[in-house]
C-alpha positions in Angstrom: -14.4 21.9 21.7 -11.6 24.2 23.3 -8.2 23.4 22.5 -5.4 24.7 24.4 -3.1 27.2 22.7 0.4 25.8 22.8 2.9 28.1 23.8 4.5 28.7 20.4 1.4 29.2 18.9 0.7 32.0 21.5 3.7 33.8 20.9 3.6 33.6 17.5 -0.2 35.3 17.8 1.2 38.0 19.8 4.0 38.8 17.9 1.9 38.6 14.6 -0.7 40.9 16.4 1.8 43.3 17.4 3.7 43.4 13.9 -0.1 44.1 12.4 -0.7 46.8 14.8 2.7 48.5 13.9 1.8 48.3 10.1 -1.6 49.8 10.8 -0.1 52.8 13.0 2.4 53.8 10.4 1.0 54.2 7.1 3.3 53.6 4.0 3.6 57.5 3.3 4.7 58.1 6.7 7.4 55.3 6.9 10.7 57.0 6.8 13.0 56.1 3.8 15.2 53.3 4.1 19.1 54.4 4.8 21.2 55.0 1.8 24.1 52.4 1.5 27.1 53.4 3.5 25.0 55.7 5.6 25.3 55.7 9.5 22.2 54.4 11.3 20.2 56.7 13.6 19.4 55.4 17.2 16.1 55.7 18.7 15.5 58.3 21.3 12.9 58.5 24.0 11.7 61.5 25.9 9.1 62.1 28.5 6.4 64.6 27.6 5.4 67.4 30.1 1.5 66.9 29.6 -0.4 64.4 30.8 -1.9 61.5 28.5 -5.6 62.0 27.4 -8.3 60.1 28.9 -10.0 57.6 26.7 -9.5 54.6 24.4 -5.8 53.6 23.9 -3.9 52.2 21.4 -1.4 49.2 22.0 1.6 51.8 22.1 -0.4 53.6 24.5 -1.3 56.6 22.1 -5.0 58.1 22.3 -7.1 56.7 19.7 -10.3 58.1 18.4 -13.5 55.7 18.1 -13.0 55.1 14.4 -9.1 53.8 14.9 -10.5 51.9 18.1 -12.9 50.0 15.6 -10.1 49.0 12.9 -8.2 47.7 15.9 -11.0 45.6 17.1 -11.5 44.6 13.5 -8.0 43.5 13.5 -8.2 41.6 16.6 -11.0 39.7 15.5 -9.4 38.8 12.3 -6.4 37.8 14.2 -8.6 35.6 16.3 -10.9 34.0 13.4 -7.6 33.3 11.8 -6.1 31.6 14.9 -9.3 29.5 15.3 -9.3 28.5 11.6 -5.5 27.5 11.7 -6.3 25.3 14.8 -9.5 23.8 13.0 -11.9 25.2 15.3 -15.1 26.5 14.1 -16.0 30.1 13.8 -19.7 29.8 14.1 -21.2 28.8 17.7 -24.9 27.0 17.8 -27.1 28.9 20.5 -29.9 26.7 20.6 -32.2 27.1 17.6 -29.7 29.9 16.1 -26.3 30.0 14.9 -23.7 32.9 15.3 -20.5 33.9 13.2 -17.8 35.5 15.1 -16.5 37.1 11.9 -19.8 39.2 11.9 -20.2 39.4 15.6 -20.6 43.0 16.7 -19.6 44.3 20.4 -23.2 45.0 21.0 -24.4 41.5 20.1 -21.3 40.1 22.3 -22.5 42.0 25.2 -25.8 41.0 24.6 -25.0 37.3 24.7 -22.6 37.5 27.9 -25.5 40.1 29.8 -26.9 38.3 32.6 -30.0 37.1 30.8 -28.1 36.2 27.7 -27.2 32.8 26.3 -23.4 33.0 27.6 -24.8 34.8 30.7 -24.0 33.5 34.4 -27.6 32.1 34.7 -28.0 30.1 31.3 -24.3 29.0 31.3 -24.3 27.5 34.7 -27.5 25.8 34.0 -26.4 24.0 31.2 -23.2 22.9 33.0 -25.5 21.6 35.9 -27.7 20.2 33.7 -24.6 18.2 31.8 -22.8 17.4 35.2 -26.0 16.0 36.8 -26.9 13.7 33.5 -23.5 12.5 33.2 -23.9 11.5 37.2 -27.5 9.9 36.1 -29.1 11.9 38.6 -27.2 10.3 41.4 -26.7 12.9 44.4 -23.9 10.5 46.0 -21.8 11.2 43.1 -22.0 15.0 44.0 -18.2 14.8 45.2 -17.3 13.3 41.8 -19.0 16.1 40.0 -17.8 18.8 42.0 -14.1 17.6 41.2 -15.1 17.2 37.9 -16.1 21.0 38.0 -13.4 22.4 39.7 -11.0 20.4 37.1 -12.5 21.8 34.0 -12.5 25.5 35.7 -8.6 24.6 36.6 -7.9 23.2 33.1 -9.5 26.7 31.6 -7.4 28.9 33.6 -4.3 26.8 32.5 -5.3 27.3 28.9 -6.2 31.1 29.1 -2.7 31.6 31.3 -3.6 31.6 34.8 -6.7 33.7 35.2 -10.0 34.0 33.5 -12.8 36.8 33.1 -14.6 37.4 36.2 -17.8 35.9 34.6 -16.3 32.6 34.6 -15.6 32.7 38.3 -19.5 33.9 39.0 -20.6 31.1 36.6 -18.4 28.7 38.6 -20.1 30.1 41.9 -23.4 29.8 40.2 -22.7 26.1 39.4 -21.5 25.1 42.7 -24.6 26.7 44.5 -26.8 25.0 42.2 -25.0 21.6 42.8 -25.5 22.1 46.5 -29.2 23.0 46.0 -30.0 19.7 43.6 -28.1 17.4 46.5 -30.2 19.4 49.1 -33.3 18.4 47.2 -32.5 14.8 48.0 -32.1 15.3 51.7 -35.0 14.3 53.9 -36.9 17.3 55.3 -37.3 17.3 59.4 
């Protein structure tokens, strides 16, 4: 069950993520010594460089990073998500039919495979699960199509709110596939001319 993340929790998550990223980017040995008692604090200075930034991966502070550092940041983000799930009482294991995946050990390649066109969380399989569920709730009664469509739109609207107003493109493709499948299902009950 997906639980909406309250604004204070989301803000705390963001602040904690930023703090951890800063800590990762500044090893303890390279941190400046704390000012001596009575010393005048120094101000920060910003200057614009003359060279264009390198292409490739960038960290949260827009500094180029190599693949190893990118993996470290991915692991950091993964741990923050896992911690947030655990604090909210959400499971980090997801049942996929006959198998279970653990978000703590999921690799980027496995995640890509899951959301691929023919993957378990891809548009086709996900839309079919939603349609099967909705038709089952409606008792396979095509006269309830308007109620089903209203429920689908309401569900996607709530998901948008929970994710800050916008969902990933795959979610909208899934919604479109659900609506098409429901139209096809309803049309199958219409008399043929």
